[in-house]
C-alpha positions in Angstrom: 0.0 0.0 0.0 1.2 3.5 -0.8 1.1 6.1 2.0 1.2 9.9 2.0 2.2 12.3 4.8 0.0 15.1 5.9 1.7 17.9 7.8 0.6 21.0 9.7 2.9 23.5 11.2 2.6 25.8 14.2 5.2 28.5 14.0 5.9 30.7 17.0 7.5 34.1 16.1 8.7 36.8 18.5 7.5 40.2 17.5 9.8 43.1 16.9 8.8 45.4 19.8 11.0 47.4 22.1 9.1 46.1 25.2 7.3 43.0 26.4 3.7 42.2 25.8 2.2 43.3 29.2 4.8 45.5 30.8 7.6 48.0 30.1 10.5 45.5 30.4 12.9 45.5 27.5 12.4 42.9 24.7 16.0 42.1 24.0 18.2 39.1 23.6 21.5 38.6 25.4 20.9 40.5 28.6 22.2 39.0 31.9 19.7 36.4 33.2 16.7 37.7 35.1 17.5 41.4 34.6 14.7 42.3 32.2 11.9 41.3 34.6 9.3 43.0 36.8 6.4 42.1 39.0 4.1 42.0 35.9 6.1 39.5 33.8 7.0 37.5 36.9 3.3 37.2 37.7 3.5 38.5 41.2 0.2 39.0 43.2 -1.6 42.3 42.7 -0.3 43.2 39.2 -2.3 44.0 36.1 -1.2 43.5 32.5 -1.4 46.4 30.0 -1.4 45.4 26.3 1.5 46.5 24.1 -0.2 48.4 21.2 2.7 47.9 18.8 2.4 44.2 19.3 -1.3 44.5 18.4 -0.4 46.5 15.3 2.3 44.0 14.2 -0.2 41.1 14.7 -2.7 42.9 12.5 0.0 43.8 9.9 1.1 40.2 9.8 -2.5 39.1 9.3 -2.8 41.5 6.3 0.5 40.3 4.8 -0.7 36.7 5.2 -4.0 37.4 3.6 -5.9 36.8 6.9 -9.2 38.4 7.9 -9.2 40.8 10.9 -12.3 40.0 13.1 -14.2 42.9 14.5 -13.6 41.6 18.0 -10.7 39.7 19.6 -10.0 38.8 23.2 -7.3 37.3 25.4 -7.7 34.1 27.4 -5.8 32.2 30.1 -4.3 28.9 29.1 -3.6 27.0 32.3 -0.7 24.6 32.8 2.3 24.2 35.0 5.8 24.3 33.7 8.9 25.5 35.4 9.6 28.4 33.0 6.0 29.7 33.2 6.1 32.2 36.1 2.3 32.7 36.3 1.4 29.0 35.8 -0.8 30.2 33.0 -0.2 31.8 29.6 -2.1 34.8 28.3 -3.1 33.8 24.7 -6.0 33.9 22.3 -8.4 30.9 22.2 -11.7 31.3 20.4 -11.4 34.9 19.4 -8.0 35.5 17.8 -6.8 38.7 16.2 -6.6 37.1 12.8 -8.3 34.2 11.1 -7.8 32.2 7.9 -5.0 33.3 5.5 -2.7 32.0 2.8 1.0 31.6 2.2 2.0 31.3 -1.5 5.5 30.0 -2.2 7.7 28.1 -4.6 8.7 24.6 -3.9 10.7 22.3 -6.2 10.1 24.7 -9.1 6.3 24.8 -8.6 4.1 27.5 -7.2 2.2 26.2 -4.1 0.0 27.5 -1.4 -0.9 26.6 2.2 -4.0 28.0 3.9 -3.7 29.3 7.5 -6.1 28.6 10.2 -5.2 31.6 12.3 -2.3 33.8 13.6 -2.9 34.6 17.2 -1.1 36.8 19.8 0.3 35.4 23.0 3.2 35.8 25.4 6.4 33.8 25.4 7.7 31.8 28.4 11.0 31.9 30.2 13.9 29.6 29.4 15.3 26.6 31.3 19.0 25.8 31.5 20.2 22.4 32.7 23.6 21.8 34.3 25.3 18.7 35.7 23.7 18.9 39.2 21.1 21.6 38.8 18.8 23.7 36.5 18.5 27.4 36.1 15.6 29.6 35.0 15.9 32.8 33.0 12.7 34.8 32.9 14.0 37.6 30.5 12.0 36.0 27.7 8.8 35.6 29.7 6.2 38.0 28.5 7.8 38.7 25.1 5.0 39.1 22.5 4.7 35.9 20.4 2.7 35.4 17.2 1.6 31.8 16.7 0.9 31.0 13.0 -1.1 27.8 12.5 -1.3 26.2 9.1 -3.9 23.9 7.8 -2.7 20.3 7.2 -1.9 21.0 3.6 1.9 20.2 3.5 2.8 16.9 2.0 6.6 16.5 2.2 9.6 17.6 4.2 10.9 19.8 1.4 7.5 21.5 1.1 7.5 22.2 4.8 11.0 23.6 4.6 10.1 25.9 1.7 6.9 27.0 3.4 8.8 28.0 6.5 11.4 30.0 4.6 8.7 31.8 2.6 6.9 32.6 5.9 10.1 33.9 7.4 10.9 36.1 4.4 7.4 37.7 4.6 7.7 38.4 8.3 11.2 39.9 8.0 10.4 42.1 5.1 7.2 43.2 6.7 9.0 44.3 9.8 7.1 41.9 12.0 10.1 40.0 13.4 13.9 39.6 12.8 13.3 35.8 12.8 16.8 35.1 14.1 16.6 31.4 14.8 19.9 31.4 16.6 18.4 33.8 19.2 15.2 31.7 19.5 13.0 34.2 17.7 11.3 31.4 15.7 10.3 28.0 16.9 8.1 25.4 15.3 5.9 22.5 16.3 5.3 19.9 13.7 2.1 17.8 13.4 2.4 14.9 11.0 0.2 11.9 10.2 0.2 9.1 7.6 -2.7 7.9 5.5 -3.1 5.6 2.5 -2.9 7.4 -0.8 -6.4 8.5 -1.8 -7.9 8.4 1.7 -9.5 11.7 2.8 -9.5 11.0 6.6 -6.4 12.0 8.4 -4.2 9.4 10.2 -3.2 9.6 13.8 -1.6 12.9 14.6 1.9 12.9 16.0 3.5 16.1 17.3 7.2 17.0 17.2 7.8 19.8 19.7 10.0 22.9 19.8 12.0 22.6 16.6 14.5 25.5 16.5 15.7 25.3 12.9 14.0 24.8 9.5 16.6 22.3 8.4 15.9 20.4 11.6 12.2 20.3 10.7 13.1 18.9 7.3 15.4 16.3 8.8 12.9 15.3 11.5 10.2 14.7 8.9 12.6 12.8 6.7 13.0 10.4 9.7 9.5 10.5 11.2 7.5 9.9 8.0 9.3 6.6 7.1 9.1 5.6 10.8 5.4 5.9 10.8 5.0 4.1 7.4 7.2 1.3 8.8 4.9 0.9 11.8 1.8 0.6 9.7 3.5 -1.7 7.1 4.3 -4.1 10.0 0.7 -4.1 11.1 1.3 -1.8 14.1 -0.8 1.0 15.4 0.2 4.6 15.7 -1.0 6.4 18.9 -1.4 10.1 19.4 1.8 11.3 21.1 4.3 14.1 21.4 7.9 13.4 20.3 11.2 15.3 20.5 13.8 15.6 17.8 17.4 14.5 18.7 19.4 16.5 16.2 22.7 14.7 17.0 21.3 11.2 16.8 19.0 12.1 13.9 15.9 10.5 15.4 12.6 11.4 17.1 11.9 10.0 20.5 8.7 9.7 22.6 8.2 12.5 25.2 4.6 11.6 26.2 1.6 9.9 24.9 -2.0 11.1 25.1 -5.2 9.6 23.9 -6.9 13.0 23.7 -6.0 16.6 23.6 -4.8 18.1 27.0 -7.4 20.2 28.8 -5.9 23.6 29.3 -9.1 25.0 31.1 -9.2 28.1 28.9 -11.2 31.0 30.2 -11.3 34.7 29.3 -8.5 36.8 30.8 -10.3 38.9 33.4 -7.7 41.7 33.5 -7.9 42.5 29.8 -10.8 44.0 27.9 -11.7 42.6 24.4 -10.0 44.3 21.5 -12.2 45.9 18.8 -10.0 47.6 16.2 -11.4 50.8 14.7 -11.4 51.5 11.0 -8.8 54.3 11.2 -6.6 52.1 13.4 -6.7 49.3 10.7 -6.1 51.9 8.0 -2.9 53.1 9.8 -1.7 49.5 10.0 -2.6 48.9 6.3 -0.4 51.9 5.4 2.6 49.8 6.6 2.1 47.0 4.1 5.0 46.1 1.8 5.3 44.1 -1.4 5.5 40.4 -0.7 8.7 38.6 -1.6 7.1 36.3 -4.2 5.2 39.2 -5.8 8.4 41.2 -5.9 10.2 38.3 -7.6 7.5 37.8 -10.2 7.5 41.6 -10.9 11.2 41.9 -11.3 11.2 39.0 -13.8 8.4 40.4 -15.9 9.2 44.1 -15.6 13.0 43.9 -16.2 13.3 40.5 -17.9 15.6 39.2 -15.2 16.4 35.5 -14.8 14.9 33.9 -11.7 18.3 33.6 -10.0 18.9 37.4 -10.2 15.3 38.1 -9.0 15.8 35.7 -6.0 19.0 37.5 -5.0 17.3 40.9 -5.1 14.3 39.6 -3.2 16.5 38.5 -0.3 18.1 42.0 0.0 15.3 44.6 -0.2 17.6 47.7 0.0 19.7 46.3 -2.9 16.5 45.6 -4.9 15.3 49.2 -4.3 18.8 50.5 -5.4 18.7 48.2 -8.5 15.2 49.6 -9.5 16.4 53.2 -9.1 19.3 52.5 -11.5 17.3 50.3 -13.9 15.0 53.2 -14.5 18.0 55.2 -15.8 19.3 52.6 -18.2 18.0 50.8 -21.3 19.9 47.7 -20.1 18.3 46.5 -16.9 20.0 43.1 -17.1 23.4 44.7 -17.3 22.5 46.9 -14.3 21.5 43.7 -12.4 24.8 42.1 -13.2 26.8 45.1 -11.9 24.7 45.5 -8.8 24.6 41.8 -7.9 28.1 40.7 -8.9 30.2 43.8 -8.4 28.6 46.2 -6.1 27.4 43.6 -3.6 30.9 41.9 -3.6 32.6 45.3 -2.9 30.1 46.1 -0.1 30.8 42.8 1.5 34.5 43.1 1.2 34.7 46.6 2.6 32.0 45.8 5.2 30.1 48.9 4.1 26.5 49.7 3.1 24.6 51.4 0.3 24.5 54.5 2.4 28.3 54.6 2.4 28.6 54.7 -1.4 30.8 57.5 -2.7 29.7 57.5 -6.4 26.4 58.9 -7.6 23.6 56.5 -8.5 23.8 57.3 -12.2 27.4 56.2 -12.3 26.6 52.5 -13.0 24.3 53.3 -15.9 27.0 55.6 -17.3 29.6 52.8 -17.0 27.3 50.4 -18.8 26.8 53.0 -21.5 30.5 53.2 -22.0 30.7 49.4 -22.5 27.7 49.2 -24.8 29.0 52.0 -27.0 32.3 50.2 -27.4 34.4 53.0 -25.8 35.8 50.7 -23.1 35.9 46.9 -22.9 34.3 44.8 -20.1 37.7 44.2 -18.7 38.4 48.0 -18.6 35.0 48.5 -17.0 36.0 46.2 -14.1 39.0 48.5 -13.3 36.9 51.6 -13.7 34.3 50.3 -11.3 36.9 49.5 -8.7 38.3 53.0 -8.8 34.8 54.5 -8.9 33.9 52.6 -5.8 37.1 53.7 -4.0 37.1 57.4 -5.0 33.6 58.3 -6.1 34.8 59.7 -9.4 32.5 59.5 -12.4 33.3 56.8 -15.0 34.0 59.3 -17.8 36.6 61.1 -15.7 38.3 57.8 -14.8 38.4 56.7 -18.4 39.8 60.1 -19.5 42.4 60.4 -16.8 43.8 56.8 -17.3 43.6 56.9 -21.1 41.4 53.8 -21.2 39.6 54.4 -24.5 39.1 51.1 -26.3 40.7 50.7 -29.7 38.0 49.8 -32.2 39.7 51.0 -35.4 39.9 48.0 -37.6 43.0 49.0 -39.4 44.9 49.4 -36.0 43.5 46.1 -34.9 44.8 44.4 -38.1 48.3 45.7 -37.3 48.2 44.1 -33.9 46.9 40.9 -35.4 49.7 40.8 -38.0 52.3 41.3 -35.3 50.8 38.6 -33.1 50.7 36.1 -36.0 54.2 36.9 -37.1 55.5 36.4 -33.6 53.7 33.1 -33.0 53.8 31.1 -36.3 53.4 27.8 -34.4 50.0 28.9 -33.0 49.0 30.0 -36.5 49.8 26.5 -37.8 48.0 24.9 -34.8 44.8 26.8 -35.6 45.0 25.9 -39.3 45.5 22.3 -38.3 42.1 22.4 -36.4 43.2 23.4 -32.9 40.5 26.1 -32.1 42.2 26.9 -28.7 45.1 28.5 -30.6 42.8 31.4 -31.6 42.3 32.3 -27.9 46.1 32.3 -27.4 46.6 34.7 -30.3 43.8 36.9 -29.2 45.5 37.2 -25.8 48.7 38.2 -27.6 46.8 40.9 -29.5 45.4 42.2 -26.2 48.9 42.2 -24.7 50.3 44.2 -27.7 47.5 46.7 -27.4 48.0 47.0 -23.6 44.5 45.7 -23.1 42.9 48.5 -25.2 41.9 46.5 -28.3 38.2 45.7 -28.8 38.2 42.0 -27.9 35.3 41.0 -30.1 36.7 42.9 -33.1 40.2 41.5 -32.4 38.8 37.9 -32.4 36.9 38.5 -35.6 39.8 40.0 -37.4 42.2 37.3 -36.3 39.8 34.5 -37.4 39.4 36.1 -40.8 43.1 36.5 -41.3 43.9 32.9 -40.1 41.3 31.4 -42.5 42.4 33.5 -45.5 
């Protein structure tokens, strides 16, 4: 029997706010343990939470970016459970009235456009963090109370690669929308995986098995690559899969049972008595809507269609929004957008990385790159000369025309002058001439190099090659 996997993902993302969800403590990573805490986030008696409005705005903005609906009324609830890093012994979250519902993530996976529907994206608070040592454990509550967005997908993912691509697309949307920095090394994104197996063609879902607290997208992919065959193997041997929660051991490359449960845990949800329901006004939503940005996939598709860029170039620009904006500024000044993309992606980006500088540090004017391209396209300088001009332009800020004039870099395109260089090269290298006429095509490149050497790099390479070939065949 053929089986298929059905996967749903719950992605937990820390929001990009200066302070925590219910108090004024700093939302920052790397502070000394238990220094960004107060009576509110520690859940001490007699304190009251006050909602962070920027977290509410970012939740609504994320919902709009993810094509969610924003209900007219949302509320907060208490989710009751005991865990060492939960200072209040309950979590303030959203149960039956979340801030956003439904939604859709569109993305590319294995060369095909795919989409996954979202059930909801709801706002809650993060918990603290446990540290385990040889003889003891420690608790750091700096993270407790940090605003957390939980994005719940429908079970519409069918492979480990599709899950990986969905998560990366989701991360790109959230980063470019300013929702979160999504730094996985700092714990800003974590993921719970729900996976079940069913016979091909069956509509009913199999027994759901959860893999908790994945902290890398590659880990999710690897865990699924292990877990899916494991479940198939159990069924093929006539075994039975029980609803359970498993953990991923990244070093061993296996999932292990944490706990089994026959039915969902009762968290005894009830409305948070210290917080009023939230009913966003139209002008409030309009202000949030003004912060919308172009989605990464939409930007990629537009760059390809508007500037006739290959997908690889568009992908590179999509991953670096400031660079993409800079490219579009230049492309509007040039009839050669692909050439602009080449210089921006291959040359400018490399120089910025090498010098550890940013676009704001550039010394040359924006029109300098289109001018440089124009010099190459007109035949005044060669592509090789242009590389040297760009390096000096980047270092000094001088315009390309001035650099070319000061260094005498005008390309030689006079055919009669080129013929003289070709004659000299052929006379000095009779063996290479014989090799070419004997069928060794590589000899042409050697002779062309000699022409460039004789001309001190100023000969038009294309013209030199054409003249050489004509002379060698005559």
